C-alpha positions in Angstrom: 85.5 98.1 -24.7 86.6 97.1 -21.2 86.7 98.7 -17.9 84.3 100.6 -15.8 81.5 103.2 -16.8 79.2 105.3 -14.9 75.9 106.4 -16.9 72.7 107.9 -16.3 70.0 105.3 -17.3 66.2 104.6 -17.3 65.1 101.2 -16.9 63.2 100.3 -19.8 62.4 96.6 -19.3 63.5 94.3 -16.2 63.2 90.5 -16.6 64.0 88.1 -13.5 67.1 86.2 -14.3 68.3 83.1 -12.1 67.3 83.1 -8.5 68.2 86.7 -7.3 69.2 88.6 -10.5 67.6 90.8 -13.2 68.4 91.2 -16.8 67.8 95.1 -17.4 67.3 97.1 -20.8 68.7 100.4 -19.9 68.4 103.8 -21.9 71.6 105.5 -21.1 72.0 109.1 -21.8 75.6 108.7 -23.2 75.5 105.3 -24.4 72.0 104.4 -25.8 70.2 101.1 -25.4 72.2 98.8 -23.0 71.3 95.2 -21.8 73.1 94.9 -18.3 72.9 92.0 -15.9 72.1 93.2 -12.2 73.4 90.4 -9.9 71.8 90.0 -6.7 69.5 92.7 -7.0 66.3 90.6 -6.0 67.9 89.9 -2.6 66.3 91.2 0.3 68.3 94.3 1.5 70.3 94.8 -1.9 71.3 98.2 -2.4 70.5 97.6 -6.1 66.8 96.8 -5.4 65.3 100.1 -5.7 67.0 100.8 -9.3 66.1 97.5 -10.8 62.5 98.3 -11.7 61.1 99.7 -14.9 60.8 103.5 -14.7 63.6 103.9 -12.4 66.0 106.7 -13.2 69.6 106.1 -11.8 73.1 106.7 -12.0 74.5 103.0 -12.7 78.0 102.0 -12.1 79.0 99.1 -14.6 81.8 96.7 -15.2 82.1 96.1 -18.9 83.6 92.8 -19.7 83.7 91.6 -23.3 81.2 93.8 -24.4 78.7 92.6 -21.6 77.5 95.1 -19.0 77.2 94.2 -15.3 75.6 96.3 -12.8 77.8 96.9 -9.8 76.3 100.2 -8.2 73.5 102.5 -8.6 72.4 106.0 -7.0 68.8 106.3 -7.4 67.5 109.6 -8.9 63.5 109.2 -9.4 61.4 106.3 -9.5 58.3 108.3 -10.7 56.2 106.7 -7.8 53.2 108.6 -8.3 52.8 107.8 -11.8 52.5 104.4 -11.0 49.3 105.3 -8.8 47.3 106.3 -12.1 46.3 103.8 -14.6 46.3 106.1 -17.7 49.6 107.5 -16.6 51.1 104.2 -15.9 49.9 102.8 -19.4 51.1 106.0 -21.1 54.5 105.5 -19.4 55.0 101.9 -20.4 54.3 102.9 -24.0 56.9 105.7 -23.7 59.4 102.9 -22.6 58.4 100.6 -25.3 58.7 103.4 -28.0 62.1 104.1 -26.6 63.4 100.7 -26.8 62.1 100.1 -30.2 64.0 103.5 -31.4 67.1 103.7 -29.4 70.2 102.0 -30.9 73.0 100.6 -28.7 76.0 102.7 -28.5 74.5 105.8 -30.1 74.0 108.7 -27.7 70.6 110.3 -27.8 70.4 113.0 -25.2 67.5 114.7 -26.6 65.4 111.6 -26.7 66.6 110.8 -23.2 65.7 114.2 -21.7 62.1 113.9 -23.5 61.8 110.6 -21.8 62.5 111.8 -18.6 60.6 115.0 -18.7 57.5 113.2 -20.0 57.7 110.8 -16.9 58.2 113.5 -14.7 55.3 115.5 -15.9 53.0 112.7 -15.5 54.5 112.0 -12.1 53.4 115.4 -11.1 50.0 115.2 -12.3 50.3 116.2 -16.0 47.2 114.8 -18.2 48.6 111.6 -19.8 47.0 112.4 -23.1 48.6 115.7 -23.4 52.2 114.1 -22.5 51.6 111.6 -25.4 50.8 114.0 -27.9 53.7 116.2 -26.8 56.2 113.3 -26.7 55.0 111.9 -30.4 55.6 115.1 -32.2 59.0 116.0 -30.3 60.0 112.1 -31.4 59.3 112.9 -34.7 61.4 115.8 -34.8 64.2 114.0 -33.2 63.9 111.2 -35.5 64.4 113.3 -38.4 60.9 113.6 -39.3 59.6 116.8 -38.4 56.2 117.5 -39.5 55.8 119.8 -42.3 53.6 122.7 -41.1 54.2 125.6 -43.6 54.6 123.5 -46.9 52.5 120.8 -48.6 54.4 117.8 -47.7 53.7 116.3 -51.0 54.1 119.2 -53.6 56.0 121.8 -51.6 53.2 124.4 -52.1 53.0 127.1 -49.4 49.2 127.3 -50.1 48.5 124.5 -47.4 45.2 123.8 -46.3 43.6 122.5 -43.0 44.4 118.8 -44.2 47.1 116.6 -43.3 48.5 113.3 -44.8 50.4 111.3 -42.3 52.2 109.1 -44.7 53.6 112.2 -46.6 54.5 113.8 -43.1 52.5 116.8 -42.7 49.8 119.4 -43.7 49.1 119.4 -47.5 47.4 121.6 -50.1 43.8 121.4 -51.4 45.2 119.6 -54.5 47.1 116.9 -52.9 45.6 113.8 -51.1 44.9 114.2 -47.4 42.3 114.1 -44.7 40.8 117.1 -42.8 43.1 118.1 -40.0 42.0 118.6 -36.5 41.4 122.4 -35.7 44.6 124.3 -34.6 46.8 121.2 -35.6 49.5 123.7 -37.3 49.5 125.9 -34.2 49.5 123.1 -31.5 52.5 121.3 -33.4 54.4 124.2 -34.0 54.2 125.3 -30.2 55.2 121.6 -29.2 58.2 121.6 -31.5 59.4 125.1 -30.1 59.0 124.1 -26.6 61.9 122.4 -24.8 61.2 119.0 -23.2 61.9 120.5 -19.9 59.1 122.8 -20.1 56.3 120.4 -20.9 54.7 121.1 -17.6 54.1 124.7 -18.4 52.8 123.9 -21.9 48.8 123.5 -22.2 47.9 121.2 -25.2 44.3 121.7 -26.3 43.1 118.2 -26.0 40.7 117.6 -28.9 39.9 113.8 -29.5 40.9 114.1 -32.9 44.4 115.6 -32.1 45.0 112.5 -29.7 43.9 110.1 -32.2 46.1 111.7 -35.1 48.9 111.6 -32.7 48.4 107.8 -32.1 47.8 107.2 -35.6 51.0 109.1 -36.4 53.2 107.4 -33.8 52.1 103.8 -35.2 52.8 105.0 -38.7 56.4 105.9 -37.6 57.0 102.7 -35.9 55.4 100.9 -38.6 53.7 98.6 -35.8 51.4 99.0 -33.0 53.2 98.5 -29.7 51.7 96.2 -27.0 51.3 98.7 -24.4 49.3 100.7 -27.0 46.9 98.0 -27.3 46.3 98.0 -23.7 46.1 101.9 -23.5 43.3 101.9 -26.2 41.2 99.6 -24.0 40.8 102.2 -21.3 
């Protein structure tokens, strides 16, 4: 595909290239994950400079030649500056970017995940507790990926007689007769509220922050990704 395109994107990764350029990995609302060359953005006074760092959300104009993307212009929408001043929000935000980079496919629209990412970054930028945001993001991500947690039926045998027990590998709550572990208090209710809440309303949702719930969300995220993101290792150090 050639020609020019204009897309709303979040910068997931930015690497210096040559003397004044950057290679950007973008999450496009319309086109999934995109690798694009941003020429001259490191030059002093460049109009692209403020849109070429990680976290930046901008409306990018791109020239497409033989399947390669070259950024020609950008209109900044939000750079989530306040998020960068809180180490826990910064590390959590970095984790969200890494997760999106691993799960978003090139050329595939994923408007729900794009909205989830932007709204989670916005919430932390405006003071939302990062642990709450990560729990919210994790369970909404599962739903988007088609892995919606089973809360009303046993995730293994299908029984409606679920207990306060969970099996991450099976994908939800389980009955007393199936293998699982004790679930955090109010898990079903909390996750149910998260799944019913639009991502744009994350700021109004109060998530009870039990240590066990946060730990479970992280383990569930790692199980889904089948790896431990590097940024999660850093986050666990704080």
